C-alpha positions, 0 to 999 in steps of 0.5 A: 037795711043796707049796711051802708045805711046802718053805718050812717045811722050808727055814725049819727048816734043810733046806739042800737044800730051801733051795738048791732054792727059791733056784735057781728062776727062776720065783720070781726072775722073780716077785719081780723084777716084784713088788719092781720090780728093773727100777725100782730097787725104787721100786715095791716097796710098790706092787707088793705092793699090786698083787698084793693088789689083784688078789686083792681084798684091797686097793682100790688100790695107794696108798702113804702117800708120794704119791711112791711107786707102781708103776713104768712097766710094772710092772703089766704085768710082774706080770700077765706073771709071774702068767700065766707061773707060775700055780703061784705064784699063790694066788688060789683060796686067797685067794678061799676065805677072802676073805669071812671075812677082810674081814668 
């Protein structure tokens, strides 16, 4: 089953699927990197921007608050989890729709 379908089933109330998703170490690791758990969540917005930047959806990781940004080593952590868990990356889907979405 595709992860999207698992999420839909969990959202609809399938407790077994929800528990399965919550127990996945790959998701926990990826979320930790993107949302900057190691940095006390300082770079959580910039982490999301870094993922979107890497997919071509944003030009940079800038935030409205100039004091916000990626934590030291966070970009490397995001690159590490992207390489370690390629099944979590939706780059092909994004690339297929990029021109339509941005123009």
